[in-house]
C-alpha positions in Angstrom: -69.0 -16.5 5.2 -69.4 -17.6 1.2 -70.0 -20.9 0.2 -67.0 -21.2 -1.7 -65.1 -20.4 1.4 -66.5 -22.9 3.1 -65.7 -25.2 0.7 -62.0 -24.3 0.2 -61.7 -24.1 3.9 -62.9 -27.5 4.0 -61.2 -29.4 1.5 -57.9 -27.6 1.9 -58.0 -25.6 -1.2 -56.7 -22.5 0.6 -53.3 -24.4 1.9 -53.0 -25.9 -2.0 -53.6 -22.3 -3.5 -50.1 -21.5 -0.8 -48.3 -24.7 -2.2 -49.1 -23.8 -6.0 -48.1 -20.2 -5.7 -44.7 -21.0 -3.8 -43.8 -23.8 -5.8 -44.3 -21.4 -9.2 -42.6 -18.5 -7.2 -39.5 -20.3 -5.9 -39.2 -22.8 -9.4 -39.5 -19.7 -11.4 -36.8 -17.3 -9.5 -34.3 -20.1 -9.5 -34.6 -20.7 -13.2 -34.5 -17.3 -13.6 -31.3 -16.7 -12.0 -29.9 -20.0 -13.8 -30.3 -17.7 -17.0 -30.1 -14.2 -15.4 -27.0 -14.4 -13.6 -24.8 -15.1 -16.2 -26.8 -13.0 -18.5 -25.9 -9.9 -15.6 -22.2 -11.0 -15.2 -22.0 -11.1 -19.3 -23.6 -7.5 -19.6 -20.9 -6.5 -16.9 -17.9 -7.6 -18.4 -19.0 -6.8 -22.0 -19.5 -3.5 -21.3 -17.3 -0.3 -22.7 -15.7 -0.3 -19.2 -15.8 -3.9 -18.3 -12.8 -6.6 -18.2 -13.6 -7.9 -21.7 -15.4 -5.0 -23.6 -17.5 -6.9 -26.5 -19.5 -3.8 -27.2 -21.6 -5.5 -30.3 -22.5 -8.6 -27.6 -23.5 -6.5 -25.1 -25.5 -3.9 -27.2 -27.6 -6.8 -28.5 -28.0 -8.8 -25.1 -29.1 -5.0 -23.9 -31.5 -4.6 -26.6 -32.9 -8.0 -26.0 -33.0 -7.5 -22.0 -34.8 -4.1 -22.6 -37.3 -5.5 -25.4 -38.3 -8.2 -22.9 -38.6 -5.8 -19.8 -40.8 -3.2 -21.4 -43.3 -5.8 -22.1 -46.4 -6.2 -19.6 -46.2 -9.7 -18.3 -50.6 -10.0 -18.7 -49.6 -9.3 -22.4 -46.0 -11.3 -22.5 -48.1 -14.1 -21.7 -50.3 -14.8 -24.1 -48.1 -13.5 -26.3 -46.0 -16.8 -25.5 -48.8 -19.4 -25.2 -47.6 -20.5 -28.8 -44.3 -20.9 -27.0 -45.6 -22.6 -24.4 -47.4 -25.1 -26.4 -44.4 -25.7 -28.7 -42.1 -26.7 -25.7 -44.0 -28.5 -23.3 -47.2 -29.3 -25.1 -49.4 -27.2 -23.2 -50.2 -23.5 -22.4 -52.4 -24.2 -18.7 -50.9 -25.7 -15.9 -48.1 -24.6 -13.3 -45.4 -25.9 -15.3 -46.3 -23.9 -18.5 -46.8 -20.6 -16.1 -43.6 -21.2 -14.4 -41.9 -21.2 -18.0 -43.8 -18.5 -18.7 -42.7 -16.6 -15.3 -39.0 -17.6 -16.1 -39.4 -16.0 -19.8 -40.5 -12.8 -18.2 -38.1 -12.5 -15.2 -34.7 -13.9 -16.3 -34.2 -10.2 -18.0 -35.4 -8.6 -15.0 -32.7 -10.6 -12.6 -30.1 -9.9 -15.6 -30.4 -6.1 -14.7 -30.3 -6.6 -11.0 -27.2 -8.4 -11.1 -25.5 -6.0 -13.5 -26.8 -3.1 -11.2 -25.4 -5.3 -8.2 -22.3 -5.7 -10.2 -21.3 -2.5 -10.8 -21.7 -1.5 -7.0 -18.1 -3.3 -6.4 -15.3 -1.2 -6.2 -13.0 -0.8 -9.0 -10.1 -0.1 -6.9 -10.6 -3.8 -5.5 -10.8 -5.0 -9.4 -8.0 -3.4 -10.6 -5.7 -4.7 -7.1 -7.1 -8.0 -8.4 -5.7 -7.5 -12.3 -2.8 -6.4 -10.8 -1.8 -9.1 -9.0 -2.6 -11.5 -12.5 -5.7 -12.3 -11.7 -7.9 -13.6 -15.3 -11.4 -12.8 -15.8 -13.1 -15.9 -14.4 -11.2 -15.3 -11.2 -12.0 -11.7 -10.8 -15.8 -12.6 -11.6 -16.2 -15.6 -8.6 -13.5 -14.2 -6.3 -14.4 -10.7 -6.7 -17.2 -9.8 -8.0 -19.3 -12.3 -6.3 -18.1 -12.1 -3.1 -18.1 -8.2 -2.9 -21.3 -8.0 -4.4 -23.3 -10.2 -2.4 -25.3 -8.5 -0.2 -26.3 -6.5 -3.0 -27.2 -9.5 -4.8 -29.3 -11.3 -2.3 -31.4 -7.8 -1.8 -31.7 -8.2 -5.4 -32.9 -11.8 -5.1 -35.6 -10.6 -2.5 -36.7 -7.8 -4.7 -37.0 -10.2 -7.8 -39.0 -13.1 -6.0 -41.7 -10.5 -4.4 -41.9 -9.9 -8.2 -42.5 -13.1 -9.9 -44.9 -13.6 -7.3 -46.8 -10.6 -8.1 -46.4 -12.2 -11.4 -47.7 -15.8 -10.3 -50.7 -14.0 -9.1 -51.5 -12.7 -12.5 -51.4 -15.9 -14.2 -54.3 -16.9 -12.6 -56.0 -15.5 -15.9 -54.9 -17.6 -18.2 -55.3 -21.2 -16.4 -52.5 -20.9 -14.0 -52.7 -22.0 -10.2 -52.4 -20.5 -7.0 -53.7 -18.3 -5.2 -54.1 -16.3 -7.9 -56.4 -18.8 -9.4 -58.2 -18.4 -6.4 -59.1 -15.0 -6.6 -59.7 -14.8 -10.2 -61.3 -17.9 -11.8 -63.0 -19.0 -8.7 -64.1 -16.2 -6.0 -64.5 -13.4 -8.9 -67.2 -14.6 -11.2 -69.5 -15.7 -7.9 -68.2 -12.5 -6.1 -66.8 -14.2 -3.2 -64.8 -11.3 -1.4 -64.1 -13.2 1.3 -62.3 -15.5 -0.6 -60.7 -12.4 -2.7 -59.3 -10.9 0.3 -58.3 -13.6 2.4 -55.9 -14.7 -0.8 -54.8 -10.9 -0.6 -54.0 -11.2 3.3 -52.1 -14.9 2.4 -50.0 -13.0 -0.4 -49.4 -10.2 1.7 -47.9 -12.3 4.5 -46.1 -14.5 1.9 -44.5 -11.2 0.9 -43.4 -10.5 4.4 -42.1 -13.6 5.3 -39.6 -13.6 2.1 -38.8 -9.6 3.3 -38.1 -10.5 6.6 -36.0 -14.0 5.7 -34.4 -12.3 2.9 -32.7 -9.0 4.8 -31.7 -11.4 7.6 -29.7 -13.2 5.2 -28.3 -10.1 3.6 -27.3 -8.9 6.4 -25.2 -12.3 7.6 -23.6 -11.8 4.3 -22.3 -8.1 4.7 -18.9 -7.9 5.4 -18.7 -4.5 5.6 -21.5 -4.5 8.5 -19.6 -7.3 10.2 -16.3 -4.9 10.0 -17.9 -2.2 11.7 -19.2 -4.6 14.7 -16.2 -6.1 15.3 -14.6 -2.2 15.3 -17.7 -1.4 17.5 -17.1 -4.2 20.1 -13.4 -3.6 19.7 -13.5 0.1 21.0 -16.1 -0.8 23.5 -13.4 -2.8 25.0 -10.9 -0.4 25.0 -13.2 2.1 26.4 -13.6 -0.3 29.2 -10.0 -0.8 30.3 -9.4 3.0 30.3 
């Protein structure tokens, strides 16, 4: 094993890297959804076929989202250095990286939310409108509950994407496992450190994947309904 590996193992550097990676990923995901979820809802309801069509606003927001989504993250974080200095007074460290991760991922989240909400059956929406529900009520009581499993899957995908972004942030003085691999292990050619960081990232992704999939299954009303139907059918068959 390399000298760097032993140093990191003894001083808990790997655990610190895991903690910083999770901190940046989860914080950035939460803040990205604070921005991206409302933005995605606005994109849906202001669409030409939306609840309250505002075509000009929808087009402006779509262009902004598309522009930010089209910029590679590694280029975007370099471009955001002056912005980070203006807002936080620094362009290095986990705080600055979280800000950059939010700017990069919020448009991606907005598109994920938009896609999930557009999967909701229009018949349910029309039924709610015919019963006198206003736009806010339809969003809260129809859109979000009906799209919940898809939204959770989208959040899962977004979290994994942001996790990958957090690793790239190590190239400009960010923290986490990416920084260990890029700024410490690579210059000293400590391949064992690099591959352990890769393995730890894979483990984190798998844990997020499993937890997110479990939550999505638990909240899927259609799946629960099918299970109940299957149980009733099985009981009916037993009584015959």
